N, CA, C and O atoms as a Tinker XYZ file with bonds, in Angstrom:
   308  protein
     1  N    -25.699000  376.044000  263.558000    73     2
     2  CA   -24.984000  374.793000  263.473000    64     1     3
     3  C    -25.970000  373.708000  263.043000    63     2     4     5
     4  O    -27.039000  373.555000  263.632000    81     3
     5  N    -25.598000  372.975000  262.026000    73     3     6
     6  CA   -26.448000  371.912000  261.532000    64     5     7
     7  C    -25.588000  370.687000  261.229000    63     6     8     9
     8  O    -24.590000  370.785000  260.514000    81     7
     9  N    -25.973000  369.539000  261.771000    73     7    10
    10  CA   -25.266000  368.311000  261.468000    64     9    11
    11  C    -26.216000  367.141000  261.595000    63    10    12    13
    12  O    -27.315000  367.280000  262.131000    81    11
    13  N    -25.802000  366.015000  261.115000    73    11    14
    14  CA   -26.652000  364.849000  261.001000    64    13    15
    15  C    -25.931000  363.655000  261.623000    63    14    16    17
    16  O    -24.752000  363.427000  261.353000    81    15
    17  N    -26.636000  362.905000  262.446000    73    15    18
    18  CA   -26.066000  361.713000  263.071000    64    17    19
    19  C    -26.825000  360.510000  262.529000    63    18    20    21
    20  O    -28.054000  360.473000  262.589000    81    19
    21  N    -26.115000  359.543000  262.010000    73    19    22
    22  CA   -26.734000  358.326000  261.508000    64    21    23
    23  C    -26.099000  357.146000  262.221000    63    22    24    25
    24  O    -24.880000  356.980000  262.218000    81    23
    25  N    -26.943000  356.334000  262.829000    73    23    26
    26  CA   -26.466000  355.139000  263.504000    64    25    27
    27  C    -27.095000  353.954000  262.781000    63    26    28    29
    28  O    -28.317000  353.802000  262.781000    81    27
    29  N    -26.282000  353.133000  262.180000    73    27    30
    30  CA   -26.795000  351.966000  261.466000    64    29    31
    31  C    -26.468000  350.721000  262.276000    63    30    32    33
    32  O    -25.328000  350.521000  262.696000    81    31
    33  N    -27.468000  349.894000  262.487000    73    31    34
    34  CA   -27.305000  348.687000  263.278000    64    33    35
    35  C    -27.331000  347.489000  262.332000    63    34    36    37
    36  O    -28.237000  347.355000  261.509000    81    35
    37  N    -26.344000  346.638000  262.457000    73    35    38
    38  CA   -26.236000  345.456000  261.603000    64    37    39
    39  C    -26.077000  344.223000  262.488000    63    38    40    41
    40  O    -25.277000  344.227000  263.424000    81    39
    41  N    -26.825000  343.187000  262.199000    73    39    42
    42  CA   -26.759000  341.941000  262.967000    64    41    43
    43  C    -25.644000  341.048000  262.428000    63    42    44    45
    44  O    -25.517000  340.860000  261.218000    81    43
    45  N    -24.865000  340.519000  263.312000    73    43    46
    46  CA   -23.833000  339.543000  262.965000    64    45    47
    47  C    -24.131000  338.277000  263.769000    63    46    48    49
    48  O    -24.088000  338.310000  264.999000    81    47
    49  N    -24.433000  337.159000  263.095000    73    47    50
    50  CA   -24.902000  335.954000  263.790000    64    49    51
    51  C    -24.043000  335.479000  264.952000    63    50    52    53
    52  O    -24.590000  335.049000  265.968000    81    51
    53  N    -22.726000  335.540000  264.843000    73    51    54
    54  CA   -21.885000  335.061000  265.937000    64    53    55
    55  C    -21.155000  336.225000  266.579000    63    54    56    57
    56  O    -19.947000  336.159000  266.808000    81    55
    57  N    -21.884000  337.286000  266.867000    73    55    58
    58  CA   -21.308000  338.503000  267.428000    64    57    59
    59  C    -21.383000  338.467000  268.951000    63    58    60    61
    60  O    -21.853000  337.498000  269.546000    81    59
    61  N    -20.916000  339.530000  269.552000    73    59    62
    62  CA   -20.965000  339.662000  271.004000    64    61    63
    63  C    -22.417000  339.718000  271.470000    63    62    64    65
    64  O    -23.308000  339.936000  270.650000    81    63
    65  N    -22.682000  339.525000  272.777000    73    63    66
    66  CA   -24.060000  339.587000  273.274000    64    65    67
    67  C    -24.754000  340.901000  272.927000    63    66    68    69
    68  O    -25.946000  340.907000  272.619000    81    67
    69  N    -24.030000  342.002000  272.973000    73    67    70
    70  CA   -24.634000  343.293000  272.637000    64    69    71
    71  C    -25.046000  343.315000  271.177000    63    70    72    73
    72  O    -26.153000  343.749000  270.858000    81    71
    73  N    -24.193000  342.864000  270.298000    73    71    74
    74  CA   -24.495000  342.881000  268.876000    64    73    75
    75  C    -25.593000  341.891000  268.509000    63    74    76    77
    76  O    -26.308000  342.108000  267.531000    81    75
    77  N    -25.745000  340.813000  269.269000    73    75    78
    78  CA   -26.789000  339.838000  268.970000    64    77    79
    79  C    -28.174000  340.428000  269.124000    63    78    80    81
    80  O    -29.128000  339.910000  268.543000    81    79
    81  N    -28.310000  341.499000  269.893000    73    79    82
    82  CA   -29.596000  342.145000  270.073000    64    81    83
    83  C    -29.941000  343.098000  268.944000    63    82    84    85
    84  O    -31.023000  343.685000  268.945000    81    83
    85  N    -29.058000  343.263000  267.992000    73    83    86
    86  CA   -29.279000  344.215000  266.922000    64    85    87
    87  C    -29.870000  343.522000  265.703000    63    86    88    89
    88  O    -29.444000  342.428000  265.333000    81    87
    89  N    -30.835000  344.153000  265.093000    73    87    90
    90  CA   -31.526000  343.570000  263.953000    64    89    91
    91  C    -30.893000  343.993000  262.633000    63    90    92    93
    92  O    -30.275000  345.053000  262.537000    81    91
    93  N    -31.053000  343.167000  261.640000    73    91    94
    94  CA   -30.546000  343.472000  260.308000    64    93    95
    95  C    -31.367000  344.601000  259.683000    63    94    96    97
    96  O    -32.595000  344.614000  259.767000    81    95
    97  N    -30.671000  345.536000  259.061000    73    95    98
    98  CA   -31.358000  346.574000  258.300000    64    97    99
    99  C    -32.099000  347.602000  259.114000    63    98   100   101
   100  O    -33.026000  348.223000  258.594000    81    99
   101  N    -31.742000  347.815000  260.357000    73    99   102
   102  CA   -32.400000  348.826000  261.190000    64   101   103
   103  C    -31.474000  350.018000  261.344000    63   102   104   105
   104  O    -30.298000  349.864000  261.674000    81   103
   105  N    -32.010000  351.211000  261.105000    73   103   106
   106  CA   -31.236000  352.435000  261.257000    64   105   107
   107  C    -31.956000  353.384000  262.204000    63   106   108   109
   108  O    -33.181000  353.503000  262.178000    81   107
   109  N    -31.174000  354.055000  263.037000    73   107   110
   110  CA   -31.681000  355.158000  263.849000    64   109   111
   111  C    -31.107000  356.433000  263.239000    63   110   112   113
   112  O    -29.889000  356.566000  263.121000    81   111
   113  N    -31.951000  357.351000  262.859000    73   111   114
   114  CA   -31.480000  358.651000  262.375000    64   113   115
   115  C    -31.861000  359.682000  263.419000    63   114   116   117
   116  O    -33.033000  359.841000  263.762000    81   115
   117  N    -30.858000  360.375000  263.915000    73   115   118
   118  CA   -31.057000  361.363000  264.974000    64   117   119
   119  C    -30.345000  362.632000  264.554000    63   118   120   121
   120  O    -29.154000  362.613000  264.243000    81   119
   121  N    -31.086000  363.752000  264.546000    73   119   122
   122  CA   -30.494000  364.995000  264.075000    64   121   123
   123  C    -31.148000  366.194000  264.756000    63   122   124   125
   124  O    -32.283000  366.103000  265.224000    81   123
   125  N    -30.427000  367.323000  264.812000    73   123   126
   126  CA   -31.029000  368.535000  265.371000    64   125   127
   127  C    -32.280000  368.894000  264.581000    63   126   128   129
   128  O    -32.322000  368.745000  263.359000    81   127
   129  N    -33.292000  369.368000  265.288000    73   127   130
   130  CA   -34.569000  369.656000  264.662000    64   129   131
   131  C    -34.795000  371.153000  264.425000    63   130   132   133
   132  O    -35.393000  371.545000  263.423000    81   131
   133  N    -34.318000  371.973000  265.343000    73   131   134
   134  CA   -34.563000  373.410000  265.232000    64   133   135
   135  C    -33.517000  374.183000  266.031000    63   134   136   137
   136  O    -32.613000  373.596000  266.625000    81   135
   137  N    -33.653000  375.488000  266.035000    73   135   138
   138  CA   -32.701000  376.333000  266.756000    64   137   139
   139  C    -32.950000  376.361000  268.265000    63   138   140   141
   140  O    -32.172000  376.957000  269.010000    81   139
   141  N    -34.017000  375.730000  268.710000    73   139   142
   142  CA   -34.363000  375.716000  270.132000    64   141   143
   143  C    -33.799000  374.499000  270.853000    63   142   144   145
   144  O    -34.072000  374.301000  272.037000    81   143
   145  N    -33.016000  373.681000  270.155000    73   143   146
   146  CA   -32.358000  372.551000  270.799000    64   145   147
   147  C    -33.089000  371.233000  270.741000    63   146   148   149
   148  O    -32.639000  370.261000  271.348000    81   147
   149  N    -34.208000  371.162000  270.029000    73   147   150
   150  CA   -34.933000  369.900000  269.910000    64   149   151
   151  C    -34.225000  368.976000  268.926000    63   150   152   153
   152  O    -33.466000  369.415000  268.061000    81   151
   153  N    -34.499000  367.674000  269.087000    73   151   154
   154  CA   -33.861000  366.651000  268.256000    64   153   155
   155  C    -34.913000  365.788000  267.590000    63   154   156   157
   156  O    -35.821000  365.282000  268.250000    81   155
   157  N    -34.789000  365.619000  266.273000    73   155   158
   158  CA   -35.672000  364.773000  265.484000    64   157   159
   159  C    -35.060000  363.373000  265.424000    63   158   160   161
   160  O    -33.842000  363.233000  265.309000    81   159
   161  N    -35.895000  362.345000  265.501000    73   159   162
   162  CA   -35.403000  360.974000  265.383000    64   161   163
   163  C    -36.356000  360.162000  264.524000    63   162   164   165
   164  O    -37.553000  360.442000  264.459000    81   163
   165  N    -35.803000  359.150000  263.867000    73   163   166
   166  CA   -36.641000  358.193000  263.162000    64   165   167
   167  C    -35.959000  356.828000  263.172000    63   166   168   169
   168  O    -34.734000  356.719000  263.235000    81   167
   169  N    -36.791000  355.795000  263.107000    73   167   170
   170  CA   -36.323000  354.420000  263.030000    64   169   171
   171  C    -36.713000  353.915000  261.643000    63   170   172   173
   172  O    -37.877000  353.988000  261.248000    81   171
   173  N    -35.716000  353.397000  260.905000    73   171   174
   174  CA   -35.931000  352.955000  259.534000    64   173   175
   175  C    -35.535000  351.488000  259.427000    63   174   176   177
   176  O    -34.515000  351.068000  259.974000    81   175
   177  N    -36.352000  350.711000  258.715000    73   175   178
   178  CA   -35.979000  349.315000  258.480000    64   177   179
   179  C    -35.862000  349.079000  256.981000    63   178   180   181
   180  O    -36.548000  349.715000  256.180000    81   179
   181  N    -34.991000  348.163000  256.622000    73   179   182
   182  CA   -34.741000  347.785000  255.234000    64   181   183
   183  C    -34.310000  348.966000  254.368000    63   182   184   185
   184  O    -34.534000  348.964000  253.157000    81   183
   185  N    -33.698000  349.963000  254.977000    73   183   186
   186  CA   -33.128000  351.073000  254.230000    64   185   187
   187  C    -34.096000  352.116000  253.729000    63   186   188   189
   188  O    -33.660000  353.143000  253.209000    81   187
   189  N    -35.414000  351.897000  253.863000    73   187   190
   190  CA   -36.341000  352.884000  253.324000    64   189   191
   191  C    -37.669000  353.022000  254.072000    63   190   192   193
   192  O    -38.334000  354.049000  253.939000    81   191
   193  N    -38.060000  352.042000  254.834000    73   191   194
   194  CA   -39.353000  352.080000  255.513000    64   193   195
   195  C    -39.228000  352.738000  256.887000    63   194   196   197
   196  O    -38.596000  352.192000  257.791000    81   195
   197  N    -39.836000  353.911000  257.031000    73   195   198
   198  CA   -39.826000  354.606000  258.321000    64   197   199
   199  C    -40.859000  353.937000  259.218000    63   198   200   201
   200  O    -42.053000  353.932000  258.918000    81   199
   201  N    -40.381000  353.374000  260.319000    73   199   202
   202  CA   -41.236000  352.641000  261.251000    64   201   203
   203  C    -41.808000  353.575000  262.310000    63   202   204   205
   204  O    -42.961000  353.433000  262.717000    81   203
   205  N    -40.990000  354.537000  262.756000    73   203   206
   206  CA   -41.426000  355.486000  263.785000    64   205   207
   207  C    -40.586000  356.747000  263.673000    63   206   208   209
   208  O    -39.460000  356.717000  263.177000    81   207
   209  N    -41.151000  357.858000  264.142000    73   207   210
   210  CA   -40.404000  359.116000  264.165000    64   209   211
   211  C    -40.938000  359.981000  265.299000    63   210   212   213
   212  O    -42.047000  359.780000  265.793000    81   211
   213  N    -40.119000  360.947000  265.697000    73   211   214
   214  CA   -40.550000  361.834000  266.766000    64   213   215
   215  C    -39.559000  362.963000  266.978000    63   214   216   217
   216  O    -38.546000  363.067000  266.286000    81   215
   217  N    -39.875000  363.803000  267.948000    73   215   218
   218  CA   -39.021000  364.934000  268.328000    64   217   219
   219  C    -38.860000  364.897000  269.836000    63   218   220   221
   220  O    -39.829000  364.696000  270.569000    81   219
   221  N    -37.636000  365.091000  270.293000    73   219   222
   222  CA   -37.343000  365.073000  271.731000    64   221   223
   223  C    -36.638000  366.364000  272.123000    63   222   224   225
   224  O    -36.132000  367.094000  271.271000    81   223
   225  N    -36.614000  366.635000  273.417000    73   223   226
   226  CA   -35.993000  367.858000  273.922000    64   225   227
   227  C    -34.472000  367.827000  273.894000    63   226   228   229
   228  O    -33.829000  368.869000  273.773000    81   227
   229  N    -33.891000  366.621000  274.006000    73   227   230
   230  CA   -32.433000  366.495000  274.046000    64   229   231
   231  C    -31.990000  365.348000  273.150000    63   230   232   233
   232  O    -32.797000  364.498000  272.775000    81   231
   233  N    -30.702000  365.327000  272.807000    73   231   234
   234  CA   -30.172000  364.229000  272.005000    64   233   235
   235  C    -30.285000  362.887000  272.732000    63   234   236   237
   236  O    -30.716000  361.908000  272.122000    81   235
   237  N    -29.910000  362.807000  274.026000    73   235   238
   238  CA   -30.064000  361.519000  274.719000    64   237   239
   239  C    -31.521000  361.048000  274.765000    63   238   240   241
   240  O    -31.788000  359.852000  274.650000    81   239
   241  N    -32.454000  361.974000  274.931000    73   239   242
   242  CA   -33.872000  361.596000  274.950000    64   241   243
   243  C    -34.305000  361.080000  273.584000    63   242   244   245
   244  O    -35.093000  360.138000  273.500000    81   243
   245  N    -33.798000  361.688000  272.511000    73   243   246
   246  CA   -34.119000  361.227000  271.157000    64   245   247
   247  C    -33.592000  359.814000  270.944000    63   246   248   249
   248  O    -34.283000  358.972000  270.370000    81   247
   249  N    -32.388000  359.555000  271.398000    73   247   250
   250  CA   -31.805000  358.209000  271.277000    64   249   251
   251  C    -32.648000  357.190000  272.042000    63   250   252   253
   252  O    -32.926000  356.099000  271.543000    81   251
   253  N    -33.047000  357.553000  273.248000    73   251   254
   254  CA   -33.840000  356.650000  274.078000    64   253   255
   255  C    -35.207000  356.389000  273.452000    63   254   256   257
   256  O    -35.671000  355.249000  273.429000    81   255
   257  N    -35.855000  357.439000  272.943000    73   255   258
   258  CA   -37.168000  357.271000  272.327000    64   257   259
   259  C    -37.092000  356.423000  271.058000    63   258   260   261
   260  O    -37.972000  355.601000  270.805000    81   259
   261  N    -36.039000  356.622000  270.260000    73   259   262
   262  CA   -35.858000  355.817000  269.052000    64   261   263
   263  C    -35.642000  354.349000  269.424000    63   262   264   265
   264  O    -36.190000  353.451000  268.784000    81   263
   265  N    -34.842000  354.117000  270.460000    73   263   266
   266  CA   -34.601000  352.758000  270.930000    64   265   267
   267  C    -35.904000  352.103000  271.387000    63   266   268   269
   268  O    -36.177000  350.953000  271.045000    81   267
   269  N    -36.701000  352.834000  272.156000    73   267   270
   270  CA   -37.984000  352.304000  272.636000    64   269   271
   271  C    -38.911000  351.988000  271.470000    63   270   272   273
   272  O    -39.601000  350.968000  271.481000    81   271
   273  N    -38.930000  352.860000  270.464000    73   271   274
   274  CA   -39.790000  352.639000  269.298000    64   273   275
   275  C    -39.350000  351.398000  268.520000    63   274   276   277
   276  O    -40.193000  350.635000  268.047000    81   275
   277  N    -38.042000  351.191000  268.382000    73   275   278
   278  CA   -37.533000  350.007000  267.682000    64   277   279
   279  C    -37.880000  348.736000  268.450000    63   278   280   281
   280  O    -38.214000  347.713000  267.852000    81   279
   281  N    -37.798000  348.804000  269.778000    73   279   282
   282  CA   -38.155000  347.642000  270.603000    64   281   283
   283  C    -39.663000  347.352000  270.490000    63   282   284   285
   284  O    -40.071000  346.197000  270.372000    81   283
   285  N    -40.469000  348.396000  270.528000    73   283   286
   286  CA   -41.916000  348.237000  270.430000    64   285   287
   287  C    -42.305000  347.617000  269.082000    63   286   288   289
   288  O    -43.242000  346.823000  269.001000    81   287
   289  N    -41.571000  347.990000  268.027000    73   287   290
   290  CA   -41.815000  347.437000  266.700000    64   289   291
   291  C    -41.159000  346.060000  266.521000    63   290   292   293
   292  O    -41.233000  345.460000  265.449000    81   291
   293  N    -40.518000  345.574000  267.591000    73   291   294
   294  CA   -39.862000  344.263000  267.607000    64   293   295
   295  C    -38.749000  344.164000  266.558000    63   294   296   297
   296  O    -38.531000  343.109000  265.962000    81   295
   297  N    -38.050000  345.289000  266.346000    73   295   298
   298  CA   -36.918000  345.300000  265.428000    64   297   299
   299  C    -35.619000  344.971000  266.136000    63   298   300   301
   300  O    -34.669000  344.496000  265.514000    81   299
   301  N    -35.576000  345.226000  267.460000    73   299   302
   302  CA   -34.435000  344.883000  268.290000    64   301   303
   303  C    -34.937000  344.249000  269.568000    63   302   304   305
   304  O    -36.080000  344.466000  269.969000    81   303
   305  N    -34.092000  343.473000  270.204000    73   303   306
   306  CA   -34.487000  342.772000  271.435000    64   305   307
   307  C    -34.163000  343.599000  272.658000    63   306   308
   308  O    -34.424000  343.169000  273.781000    81   307
């Protein structure tokens, strides 16, 4: 089984409090990495610049690590 999850975050100036924390042009790409259940993640800004990437044991861990990396890079609040 192979599939790809793409989460694109877009900032809207007068959006809800949750959306206000999202930066323009930031994408989280999270996808299965291998047959052993690992998950690959990367944080991309401006549609092409990979800011961070990694591999996690589970999908939720990959999401959390990508979120932490985006925060560390000051792409999201």
